[in-house]
C-alpha positions as CSV (number, residue, x, y, z in Angstrom):
1,M,106.4,87.3,120.5
2,E,108.1,88.4,123.6
3,V,109.9,85.7,125.5
4,V,111.0,86.1,129.2
5,G,114.1,84.3,130.1
6,F,115.8,81.7,127.8
7,K,117.8,84.3,125.9
8,D,121.0,82.4,126.3
9,D,119.2,79.1,125.4
10,I,117.8,80.7,122.2
11,D,121.2,82.2,121.3
12,N,123.0,78.9,121.9
13,I,120.6,76.9,119.7
14,C,120.7,79.5,117.0
15,R,124.5,79.2,117.0
16,Q,124.2,75.4,116.5
17,L,121.9,75.9,113.6
18,L,124.1,78.4,111.9
19,D,127.5,76.7,112.6
20,Q,129.2,76.5,109.2
21,N,131.8,74.0,110.6
22,V,129.1,71.3,111.0
23,S,128.0,70.3,107.5
24,R,126.3,67.1,108.4
25,R,122.5,67.0,108.9
26,S,122.4,67.3,112.7
27,V,119.5,67.0,115.1
28,I,119.1,69.4,118.0
29,S,116.8,68.1,120.6
30,I,115.2,70.4,123.2
31,V,114.2,68.3,126.2
32,G,112.1,69.1,129.2
33,P,108.8,68.3,131.0
34,G,105.5,69.6,129.7
35,G,105.1,73.3,130.5
36,R,108.8,74.0,130.6
37,G,108.8,76.3,127.5
38,K,110.2,73.9,124.8
39,T,107.8,75.0,122.1
40,T,108.2,78.7,123.0
41,V,112.0,78.5,122.6
42,A,111.8,76.5,119.4
43,T,109.4,79.0,118.0
44,K,111.7,81.9,118.8
45,V,114.6,80.2,117.2
46,Y,112.5,79.2,114.1
47,T,111.3,82.8,113.5
48,S,114.6,84.6,114.2
49,A,115.7,86.7,111.2
50,G,119.1,85.0,111.0
51,V,117.6,81.5,110.9
52,E,115.0,82.6,108.3
53,R,117.7,83.9,106.0
54,H,120.1,81.0,106.5
55,F,117.9,78.1,105.3
56,D,116.4,77.6,101.9
57,T,113.4,75.8,103.3
58,R,111.8,75.7,106.7
59,I,109.0,73.3,107.9
60,W,107.3,73.4,111.3
61,L,105.2,70.3,112.2
62,T,103.5,69.5,115.5
63,V,103.5,65.8,116.0
64,S,101.8,65.1,119.4
65,Q,101.3,61.9,121.3
66,E,99.1,60.1,118.7
67,F,100.3,60.3,115.1
68,K,100.3,58.4,111.8
69,I,103.5,58.6,109.9
70,I,101.8,58.9,106.5
71,D,99.9,62.0,107.8
72,I,103.2,63.5,109.0
73,L,104.8,62.9,105.6
74,K,101.8,64.3,103.7
75,K,101.7,67.5,105.8
76,M,105.4,68.1,105.3
77,L,105.1,67.6,101.6
78,D,102.1,69.9,101.5
79,K,104.2,72.7,103.0
80,L,106.8,72.3,100.3
81,R,104.6,72.2,97.2
82,E,101.0,71.9,96.0
83,I,99.6,68.4,96.2
84,N,97.4,66.7,93.7
85,E,93.8,66.1,94.9
86,N,94.2,62.4,94.2
87,I,97.0,62.2,96.7
88,H,94.9,60.0,99.1
89,V,95.5,56.9,96.9
90,M,99.3,57.1,97.5
91,D,101.2,55.1,100.1
92,E,103.9,55.9,102.6
93,E,106.7,55.0,100.2
94,F,105.4,57.6,97.7
95,F,105.5,60.3,100.3
96,V,109.0,59.4,101.5
97,T,110.3,59.6,97.9
98,E,108.5,62.8,97.0
99,L,109.6,64.5,100.3
100,H,113.2,63.4,99.7
101,K,113.1,64.8,96.2
102,S,111.6,68.1,97.3
103,L,114.3,68.6,100.0
104,S,117.2,67.4,97.9
105,K,120.1,69.9,97.4
106,K,118.3,72.4,99.7
107,K,119.6,73.6,103.1
108,Y,116.5,72.8,105.2
109,L,115.4,73.3,108.8
110,I,112.6,71.0,110.0
111,V,111.1,71.4,113.5
112,L,109.2,68.4,114.9
113,D,107.4,69.7,117.9
114,D,106.1,67.5,120.8
115,V,107.6,64.1,119.8
116,W,106.7,61.3,122.1
117,S,108.2,58.3,120.4
118,S,111.7,57.6,119.0
119,D,110.0,55.5,116.3
120,L,109.0,58.7,114.6
121,W,112.6,59.6,113.8
122,T,113.4,56.1,112.7
123,Q,110.6,56.3,110.1
124,L,111.2,59.8,109.0
125,E,114.9,59.9,108.7
126,V,115.0,58.2,105.3
127,A,112.9,61.1,103.9
128,F,115.5,63.7,104.9
129,P,118.4,63.9,102.4
130,E,121.9,64.1,103.8
131,D,123.7,66.5,101.4
132,H,126.3,67.7,103.9
133,N,125.1,71.3,103.3
134,G,124.3,72.2,106.9
135,S,120.7,71.1,107.1
136,R,119.2,70.8,110.6
137,V,116.3,69.2,112.4
138,I,115.0,70.4,115.8
139,I,113.0,68.0,118.0
140,T,111.1,69.1,121.1
141,T,110.3,66.2,123.4
142,R,109.7,65.3,127.1
143,F,111.9,62.2,126.8
144,F,115.6,61.9,126.8
145,N,115.5,58.6,124.9
146,V,113.8,60.3,122.0
147,A,116.6,62.9,121.9
148,E,119.4,60.4,122.2
149,E,118.1,58.0,119.6
150,S,117.5,60.8,117.1
151,D,121.2,61.8,116.9
152,A,123.8,60.1,119.0
153,M,126.4,62.7,118.1
154,S,124.4,65.7,119.4
155,Q,124.0,66.5,123.1
156,P,120.3,67.0,124.0
157,Y,119.5,70.5,125.1
158,E,117.7,70.4,128.4
159,L,115.8,73.5,129.2
160,R,116.4,75.0,132.7
161,I,113.8,76.5,134.9
162,L,113.5,80.2,135.2
163,N,115.3,82.0,138.0
164,E,113.3,84.2,140.5
165,D,113.8,87.5,138.7
166,E,112.7,86.0,135.4
167,S,109.8,84.3,137.1
168,Q,108.6,87.5,138.6
169,L,109.0,89.4,135.3
170,L,107.0,86.7,133.4
171,L,104.3,86.7,136.0
172,L,103.9,90.5,135.9
173,T,103.8,90.6,132.1
174,K,100.8,88.3,132.2
175,V,99.1,90.1,135.1
176,F,99.5,93.5,133.4
177,P,99.3,92.8,129.7
178,N,99.8,95.8,127.4
179,Q,101.0,97.8,130.4
180,F,104.3,98.6,132.0
181,I,104.9,96.1,134.8
182,T,105.8,99.1,137.0
183,N,102.1,99.6,137.2
184,C,102.1,96.9,139.9
185,P,101.3,98.5,143.2
186,D,104.2,98.5,145.6
187,N,102.3,96.6,148.3
188,L,101.8,93.7,145.9
189,L,105.4,93.3,144.9
190,P,106.2,91.0,147.9
191,L,103.3,88.8,147.0
192,T,104.3,88.7,143.3
193,N,107.8,87.6,144.5
194,L,106.3,84.9,146.7
195,F,104.0,83.7,143.8
196,A,107.1,83.5,141.6
197,Q,109.0,81.5,144.1
198,K,106.1,79.1,144.6
199,C,105.8,78.4,140.9
200,G,109.3,76.9,141.0
201,G,110.4,78.5,137.7
202,W,107.8,76.7,135.5
203,P,106.8,79.0,132.7
204,L,103.4,77.4,132.1
205,A,102.6,77.7,135.9
206,L,103.6,81.3,135.9
207,V,101.6,82.1,132.8
208,V,98.4,80.5,134.0
209,L,98.8,82.0,137.5
210,G,99.3,85.4,135.8
211,G,96.1,84.8,133.9
212,I,94.2,84.2,137.1
213,L,95.6,87.4,138.7
214,S,94.9,89.5,135.6
215,T,91.1,89.0,136.2
216,K,91.3,90.1,139.8
217,D,91.5,93.6,141.3
218,P,95.1,94.5,142.1
219,D,94.3,94.3,145.8
220,Y,96.4,92.8,148.5
221,N,93.6,90.9,150.3
222,T,92.3,89.4,147.0
223,W,95.8,88.2,146.0
224,N,96.6,86.9,149.4
225,E,93.4,84.9,149.4
226,I,94.5,83.2,146.2
227,M,97.9,82.5,147.8
228,L,96.3,80.8,150.7
229,K,94.0,78.7,148.5
230,M,97.0,77.1,146.7
231,D,98.2,73.7,147.9
232,W,101.8,74.8,147.6
233,H,103.3,72.0,149.7
234,V,102.8,69.3,147.0
235,E,106.4,69.0,145.7
236,G,106.8,68.0,142.1
237,S,103.4,68.9,141.0
238,K,103.3,72.7,141.4
239,C,102.6,73.3,137.8
240,L,99.7,70.9,137.8
241,D,98.3,72.3,141.0
242,I,98.3,75.8,139.7
243,I,96.6,74.7,136.5
244,S,94.0,72.9,138.5
245,T,93.5,76.1,140.6
246,S,93.0,78.1,137.4
247,Y,90.1,75.8,136.4
248,K,88.5,76.1,139.9
249,D,88.8,79.9,139.5
250,L,86.9,80.0,136.3
251,P,83.4,81.5,136.5
252,S,80.7,78.8,136.2
253,H,79.7,79.9,132.7
254,L,83.3,79.4,131.4
255,K,83.9,75.9,132.7
256,P,81.8,74.0,130.1
257,C,83.3,76.2,127.4
258,F,86.8,75.3,128.5
259,I,86.1,71.6,128.8
260,Y,84.4,71.4,125.5
261,I,87.5,72.5,123.6
262,A,89.1,69.2,124.7
263,S,86.7,67.4,122.3
264,F,89.0,68.5,119.5
265,P,92.2,66.6,118.9
266,E,95.5,67.6,120.5
267,D,97.2,70.6,118.9
268,Y,94.2,71.0,116.6
269,K,93.7,74.6,115.4
270,I,90.0,75.3,116.1
271,K,88.1,77.8,114.0
272,A,86.7,80.3,116.5
273,T,83.4,80.8,114.6
274,T,82.9,77.0,114.7
275,L,83.5,77.0,118.4
276,F,81.0,79.8,118.9
277,Q,78.3,77.9,117.0
278,L,78.9,74.8,119.0
279,W,78.8,76.6,122.3
280,I,75.6,78.3,121.4
281,V,73.7,75.2,120.2
282,E,75.0,73.4,123.3
283,G,73.4,76.0,125.5
284,F,76.6,77.3,127.2
285,I,76.1,80.9,126.3
286,Q,74.1,83.1,128.8
287,H,71.7,85.5,127.1
288,D,72.3,89.2,127.3
289,S,69.8,91.5,125.6
290,T,72.5,94.1,124.8
291,K,74.7,91.7,122.7
292,T,74.3,88.9,120.2
293,M,75.0,85.3,121.3
294,E,78.1,85.4,119.0
295,E,79.4,88.5,120.7
296,I,78.9,86.9,124.1
297,A,80.7,83.7,122.9
298,E,83.5,85.8,121.6
299,N,83.9,87.5,125.0
300,Y,84.0,84.1,126.6
301,L,86.8,83.0,124.4
302,E,88.7,86.2,125.0
303,E,88.5,85.7,128.7
304,L,89.8,82.2,128.4
305,V,92.7,83.6,126.4
306,Q,93.3,86.3,129.0
307,R,93.4,83.6,131.7
308,C,96.0,81.7,129.5
309,M,93.7,78.7,129.4
310,V,93.5,78.9,125.6
311,Q,96.1,80.0,123.1
312,V,95.5,82.1,120.0
313,S,96.8,80.6,116.8
314,K,95.7,83.4,114.5
315,R,93.8,86.6,114.7
316,S,91.9,88.3,111.8
317,W,92.6,91.7,110.3
318,S,90.3,93.2,112.9
319,G,92.1,91.6,115.9
320,K,89.4,89.1,116.5
321,I,90.4,85.5,117.3
322,K,90.3,83.4,114.1
323,Y,91.9,80.1,115.3
324,C,92.8,78.9,118.8
325,Y,94.1,75.8,120.5
326,M,94.8,74.4,123.9
327,H,98.2,73.6,125.5
328,D,98.4,69.8,125.9
329,I,98.7,70.0,129.7
330,L,95.6,72.1,130.0
331,R,93.9,69.8,127.6
332,E,94.7,66.8,129.8
333,L,93.1,68.7,132.7
334,A,90.0,69.4,130.6
335,I,89.7,65.8,129.6
336,R,90.0,64.7,133.2
337,K,87.4,67.2,134.4
338,A,85.1,66.1,131.5
339,K,85.3,62.5,132.6
340,E,84.8,63.3,136.3
341,D,81.7,65.4,135.5
342,C,80.3,63.0,132.8
343,F,80.4,66.0,130.6
344,I,82.0,64.6,127.5
345,L,83.8,61.3,126.8
346,V,87.0,61.8,124.7
347,C,88.1,58.6,123.1
348,S,91.3,58.0,121.1
349,Q,93.6,55.1,120.3
350,S,95.3,55.4,123.7
351,N,92.1,55.1,125.7
352,V,89.8,53.2,123.3
353,N,88.6,51.0,126.1
354,L,86.6,53.9,127.5
355,I,84.0,53.3,124.8
356,S,83.0,50.1,126.5
357,G,82.5,51.9,129.8
358,T,79.9,54.3,128.4
359,T,76.4,54.3,130.0
360,A,73.0,55.5,129.1
361,S,73.8,58.8,130.8
362,T,76.6,59.6,128.3
363,R,75.4,62.6,126.3
364,R,78.5,63.7,124.4
365,I,81.3,61.7,122.8
366,A,84.4,62.7,120.8
367,F,86.2,60.1,118.7
368,H,89.8,60.8,117.6
369,E,91.4,58.5,115.0
370,I,89.8,55.2,116.1
371,G,89.7,52.3,113.6
372,S,86.4,50.9,112.4
373,T,87.0,47.6,114.2
374,E,87.2,49.5,117.5
375,L,84.5,52.1,116.9
376,T,81.0,51.3,117.9
377,I,78.5,53.5,119.6
378,G,76.5,50.5,120.6
379,S,73.7,50.7,123.2
380,V,74.8,54.1,124.3
381,G,73.8,55.5,120.9
382,P,70.2,56.5,121.7
383,S,71.3,58.7,124.6
384,I,74.0,60.6,122.6
385,R,73.2,64.3,122.0
386,T,76.6,65.3,120.6
387,L,79.1,63.4,118.4
388,I,82.4,65.0,117.4
389,Y,84.3,62.7,115.1
390,F,87.8,62.8,113.6
391,G,89.1,59.8,111.7
392,E,89.3,57.8,108.5
393,Q,86.7,55.2,109.1
394,L,82.9,55.8,108.8
395,P,81.3,55.3,112.2
396,N,78.0,53.5,112.6
397,Y,75.3,56.2,112.7
398,D,72.3,53.9,112.9
399,E,71.7,54.5,116.6
400,L,72.1,58.3,116.6
401,R,68.4,59.1,116.6
402,M,68.5,61.9,119.2
403,V,71.8,63.6,118.3
404,R,71.7,67.4,118.2
405,V,75.3,68.1,117.3
406,L,77.1,66.1,114.6
407,H,80.6,67.4,113.6
408,I,82.5,65.0,111.3
409,E,86.0,65.5,110.0
410,Y,87.5,62.7,108.1
411,G,91.3,62.1,107.6
412,W,92.8,62.8,104.2
413,A,93.2,59.1,103.4
414,L,89.6,58.3,103.5
415,R,88.3,57.2,100.1
416,Y,85.2,58.8,98.8
417,Q,82.3,56.6,99.7
418,K,79.4,55.7,97.6
419,D,76.4,58.0,97.9
420,D,74.8,57.0,101.1
421,S,72.7,59.6,102.9
422,Q,69.9,57.5,104.1
423,W,71.3,57.4,107.6
424,L,70.6,61.2,107.8
425,K,66.8,60.7,107.6
426,H,66.7,59.7,111.3
427,L,68.5,62.8,112.5
428,T,65.4,64.8,113.1
429,T,66.6,66.6,116.2
430,L,69.8,68.1,114.7
431,R,70.8,71.7,115.5
432,Y,74.3,71.6,114.0
433,F,75.7,69.4,111.2
434,Q,79.2,69.7,109.7
435,S,81.0,67.3,107.4
436,N,84.2,68.0,105.5
437,G,82.8,66.1,102.5
438,K,85.1,63.1,102.4
439,F,82.1,60.9,101.8
440,K,79.7,61.5,98.9
441,L,76.3,63.1,99.5
442,S,74.2,64.2,96.6
443,K,70.8,64.6,98.2
444,M,69.8,64.9,101.8
445,P,66.6,63.2,102.8
446,T,63.6,65.5,103.1
447,S,63.2,64.5,106.7
448,F,66.6,66.0,107.4
449,W,65.4,69.4,106.2
450,N,62.0,69.0,107.8
451,N,63.5,70.2,111.1
452,N,62.8,73.7,112.2
453,M,65.5,73.6,114.9
454,L,68.4,73.4,112.3
455,R,70.8,76.3,112.9
456,H,74.0,75.3,111.0
457,V,74.5,73.0,108.0
458,K,78.0,73.0,106.6
459,I,79.0,70.5,104.0
460,E,82.5,71.2,102.9
461,G,84.2,69.7,99.8
462,S,81.1,68.6,98.0
463,F,77.6,69.9,97.2
464,V,74.2,68.4,97.8
465,I,70.8,69.3,96.5
466,G,69.3,72.0,98.7
467,P,66.3,71.8,100.9
468,P,62.9,71.5,99.2
469,S,60.7,74.6,98.9
470,S,58.1,73.1,101.2
471,V,60.3,73.4,104.3
472,N,60.5,76.5,106.5
473,L,63.9,76.8,108.2
474,E,63.3,80.0,110.1
475,N,66.1,79.3,112.6
476,L,68.8,78.4,110.0
477,L,71.8,80.7,110.4
478,T,74.4,78.9,108.2
479,L,73.9,76.9,105.0
480,K,77.0,75.9,103.1
481,G,77.6,73.2,100.4
482,V,74.2,73.0,98.6
483,V,73.3,73.2,95.0
484,A,70.9,76.1,94.2
485,R,68.5,75.5,91.4
486,D,66.1,77.9,89.8
487,E,63.4,77.4,92.4
488,W,65.7,79.0,95.0
489,R,64.2,82.4,94.6
490,V,61.0,80.8,96.1
491,K,62.9,79.2,98.9
492,L,65.0,82.1,100.1
493,P,62.2,83.8,102.1
494,H,62.0,80.6,104.1
495,F,65.5,81.4,105.5
496,P,64.7,84.7,107.2
497,R,67.6,84.6,109.7
498,I,70.3,83.2,107.4
499,R,73.7,84.9,107.9
500,K,76.2,82.7,106.0
501,L,75.3,81.2,102.7
502,G,77.5,79.0,100.4
503,I,75.9,77.7,97.3
504,S,76.8,76.1,94.0
505,I,74.8,77.4,91.1
506,A,73.0,74.9,88.8
507,P,72.9,75.5,85.0
508,D,69.2,76.5,85.1
509,F,69.8,79.1,87.8
510,D,68.2,82.5,87.3
511,W,70.7,84.7,89.1
512,E,69.0,88.0,88.6
513,A,65.7,86.9,90.0
514,T,67.4,85.2,92.9
515,T,69.5,88.3,93.9
516,N,66.3,90.2,94.1
517,S,65.0,87.7,96.6
518,M,68.3,87.5,98.4
519,S,68.3,91.3,99.0
520,K,65.4,90.7,101.4
521,L,67.6,88.6,103.7
522,E,68.3,91.3,106.3
523,H,70.9,89.3,108.2
524,L,72.9,87.8,105.3
525,N,76.5,89.0,105.9
526,S,78.6,86.3,104.1
527,L,78.0,84.9,100.6
528,S,80.0,82.2,98.7
529,L,79.1,81.4,95.1
530,F,80.4,78.6,93.0
531,T,79.7,77.6,89.4
532,Q,80.9,74.6,87.4
533,W,84.4,75.2,86.2
534,G,84.3,77.0,82.9
535,K,80.7,78.0,83.2
536,P,80.1,81.8,83.4
537,L,77.9,83.3,86.0
538,T,75.5,85.9,84.7
539,D,77.0,89.1,85.7
540,P,77.0,88.6,89.5
541,C,78.0,92.2,90.2
542,L,75.9,93.8,87.5
543,T,72.5,93.0,88.9
544,P,71.0,96.1,90.6
545,A,70.0,94.1,93.6
546,F,73.6,93.2,94.5
547,K,74.7,96.6,95.5
548,T,71.7,96.8,97.9
549,Y,73.3,94.2,100.2
550,K,74.3,96.8,102.8
551,Q,74.8,94.2,105.6
552,M,77.1,91.9,103.5
553,H,80.8,92.2,104.6
554,S,82.3,89.0,103.1
555,L,82.0,87.8,99.4
556,Y,83.6,84.8,97.8
557,L,83.1,84.2,94.0
558,C,84.4,81.1,92.4
559,C,83.1,81.5,88.8
560,R,84.1,82.7,85.4
561,W,82.8,86.1,84.6
562,P,81.2,87.0,81.2
563,R,83.3,89.4,79.2
564,N,86.1,88.6,81.7
565,V,86.1,92.0,83.2
566,I,84.9,93.5,86.5
567,G,82.2,96.2,86.3
568,G,82.3,99.4,88.3
569,S,83.2,99.3,92.0
570,K,79.8,100.8,92.9
571,L,78.1,97.6,91.8
572,F,79.6,95.7,94.8
573,P,77.9,95.6,98.2
574,P,78.8,99.0,99.7
575,H,80.1,97.8,103.0
576,L,82.2,94.9,101.7
577,V,85.1,94.1,104.0
578,K,86.5,90.9,102.5
579,L,86.5,89.9,98.8
580,S,87.8,86.6,97.4
581,L,87.9,85.8,93.6
582,E,88.7,82.5,92.1
583,R,88.5,81.1,88.5
584,S,87.2,84.4,87.3
585,C,89.5,84.4,84.3
586,L,89.7,88.2,84.3
587,T,91.7,89.6,81.4
588,Q,91.5,93.2,82.5
589,D,93.4,94.4,85.5
590,P,90.8,94.5,88.3
591,M,92.9,96.6,90.8
592,P,91.9,100.1,89.7
593,E,88.2,99.3,90.2
594,L,88.6,97.1,93.3
595,G,90.9,99.8,94.8
596,K,87.8,102.1,95.0
597,L,85.9,99.9,97.4
598,P,85.7,102.1,100.5
599,C,85.6,99.5,103.3
600,L,87.7,96.7,101.8
601,R,90.2,95.3,104.3
602,V,91.0,91.9,102.8
603,L,91.4,91.0,99.1
604,H,92.3,87.5,97.9
605,L,92.9,86.9,94.2
606,L,93.1,83.2,93.9
607,T,93.6,80.5,91.2
608,H,92.9,81.8,87.7
609,S,91.1,84.8,89.1
610,Y,93.3,87.0,86.8
611,V,94.9,85.7,83.6
612,G,96.7,88.9,82.6
613,I,100.3,89.7,83.1
614,W,100.3,93.0,84.9
615,L,98.6,94.3,88.1
616,V,98.8,97.9,89.1
617,C,97.9,99.3,92.5
618,L,97.3,103.0,91.9
619,T,98.1,105.9,94.1
620,G,95.2,106.5,96.5
621,G,93.7,103.1,95.9
622,F,92.8,100.5,98.6
623,G,92.9,103.2,101.3
624,C,91.7,100.7,104.0
625,L,93.2,97.4,102.7
626,Q,95.2,95.5,105.3
627,Q,95.7,92.1,103.8
628,L,96.4,91.1,100.2
629,K,96.9,87.6,98.9
630,L,97.8,86.6,95.3
631,D,97.7,82.8,94.8
632,G,97.8,80.8,91.6
633,L,98.1,83.7,89.1
634,Q,100.0,81.7,86.6
635,K,100.6,84.4,84.0
636,L,101.3,87.3,86.3
637,V,104.7,88.9,85.3
638,E,104.6,92.2,87.3
639,L,102.9,93.7,90.3
640,E,103.4,97.4,90.4
641,V,102.7,99.3,93.6
642,E,102.6,103.0,93.2
643,E,103.6,105.3,96.0
644,G,100.5,106.1,98.1
645,A,98.7,102.9,97.3
646,M,97.6,100.5,100.0
647,P,98.9,102.7,102.9
648,M,97.4,100.5,105.6
649,L,98.6,97.1,104.2
650,N,100.3,95.0,106.9
651,L,100.2,91.5,105.3
652,L,101.1,90.5,101.8
653,E,101.0,86.9,100.6
654,I,102.3,85.8,97.2
655,W,101.8,82.1,96.4
656,D,102.4,80.1,93.2
657,C,102.9,83.0,90.7
658,P,105.7,81.3,88.7
659,Q,106.2,84.1,86.1
660,L,106.5,86.8,88.8
661,Q,110.3,87.1,89.2
662,I,110.8,90.8,90.1
663,I,109.9,91.9,93.7
664,P,107.2,94.6,93.6
665,N,107.9,98.1,94.9
666,L,107.2,97.1,98.5
667,Q,109.2,100.0,99.9
668,H,106.1,102.1,99.1
669,L,104.2,100.2,101.8
670,P,105.3,101.7,105.1
671,N,103.0,99.7,107.3
672,L,103.8,96.3,105.8
673,R,104.7,94.0,108.7
674,E,104.7,90.6,107.2
675,L,105.5,89.1,103.7
676,I,104.8,85.4,103.1
677,V,105.9,83.8,99.8
678,R,105.4,80.2,98.8
679,Y,105.8,78.1,95.7
680,M,107.7,80.8,93.9
681,S,110.5,80.5,91.4
682,D,114.2,80.4,92.3
683,Q,114.7,83.7,90.5
684,F,112.1,85.3,92.7
685,F,113.9,84.1,95.9
686,S,117.3,85.1,94.5
687,R,116.1,88.7,93.9
688,L,114.4,88.7,97.3
689,E,117.8,88.2,98.9
690,G,119.9,90.0,96.3
691,A,119.1,92.7,93.8
692,D,115.7,93.6,95.3
693,Q,116.6,93.3,98.9
694,H,116.3,97.1,99.4
695,K,112.6,96.8,98.6
696,V,111.9,94.5,101.6
697,R,114.4,95.4,104.2
698,H,111.8,97.5,106.2
699,I,109.5,94.4,106.6
700,P,110.0,92.9,110.1
701,S,108.9,89.4,109.1
702,I,109.5,87.6,105.8
703,K,108.4,84.0,105.6
704,R,109.4,81.9,102.6
705,Q,109.0,78.3,101.5
């Protein structure tokens, strides 16, 4: 990440972090208004090589305006070690104790980003041990009182504004991304200088303005017209004015897409494919006969990113956006516009009174962390077409008779509810349904499935009985979280457009007969299969039909394999790009066969997928592989990488392999850009920084926890 300006600030903060003369656990607060660059500076400090090497443990946590202390504690503990599934029954005291134990005797760095209340530090401080070993905490905040109350002995670090040269440089890097800024025509330089001056040194204003200009022709009259449209005389709100102008400049088809993102909580990392599905079912995507609707939605998101209206959190191996989020100031703008246009009502603890102001014209509502005593849809229910819900309490669904979009994500603390799916029988107009499974569903009402307009059904964390064979879901594109019984081979032809399928296989399941039916699904490109733990799947990759899935690019198998070996590589789908194995209990090294898959870009070997002690990546194997993750291989002792293996690998993740203590021959991977290691033994980390350091010194980014 290139940062314009702030070099001195970054260097000064790094020096404070690494100062050996200060042994106490000190807090460094970076203070400044929204859009000043606090998070950018903190990120650059956090990821600097010297800081990464100096601390035993690093944790980054975004807090935001509305938070629950128990959620903060749980997220921090989750970053330090694996957490038991029954953790939801624990209280705040438990998390404080466990976090304190996990950090004890370690030199840690904790970043608390976007802190709004000094109460946060008061409640968290007891969880951070004071071992006088140079541990540090960084807080970014808009408020001086938060900084002062966190550490009276440390001077808050107030970020300056950018000077004119830095402002112009930042602007040009956004206007001409991936180009030399000298590409700017000479006749535009006076205008860029004037733009930079008008932004008053605010990084966010410069970035967003650069996003606007990047979509325009580099023409003097065009740029001058933008200059004249700006209400520059409003002192003290230049940043907000420019951001407002960026919204006005959006093409009409992008405005609803931008506003819709505000229906997700602040700082929430949104899965791009979920966003595309929602945009499409909401009718925001304009049809183009030359592209699929998903491709058009992807282009919309890329343009919002180019305009700096949306930030990318993570890209996939192919460079496509995988997760995104919105800067809090831009989100505030989106919420304001949504309210003005009666587009969507976003309700949270801070504005819960808005619920009482809803009318029969309200069509979309988003609820964020609102308690059950405050949450009621009331008389507005029958008019709602979209409900996006985040929280720990079950809302009242009785009035949602006309809803088309229902996206439910419950907080971790919600107890599993008794099986109650009858409320779903009224939802006969649904197009999109997603639940993260924190309430128990075993069977969906037949009327739920008797809806030809259903496009996406995603039930995560639990499985329900699948749709009856009598229904015809010809528009269904995604189906995840259902139990497949033997009659499924009869049902599959009723899903002719299905693209993503995630099923749990019942004991009476005839896999071979079903794969023959499944091969007729011309659009199926992603398949996830689960079996009951310990129950083998009947040779999933040995049925002849499986290798005929020419359109399938993603395969996830969570099942024990008979004979505990992988068959020949030619038995896999021929164009497989991503393969994930879990609970396979393979006893024979799968790498020689998997290394022959010609198109494989991503390989994940997850918990108990391999129970042997030795993995070997052979010379010439995995010619296209770009990402490899090993997670939960409890018996793995050695990973051998021969010279010439995995020549394109750029990301390697090794998690929770306690017996693996020797660093693999990573010097044989010339294109490896990032190594991530978590939950590994002390011996592994010692060798990483000592005896085996020569194997990793060529890797630009090494992240450890």
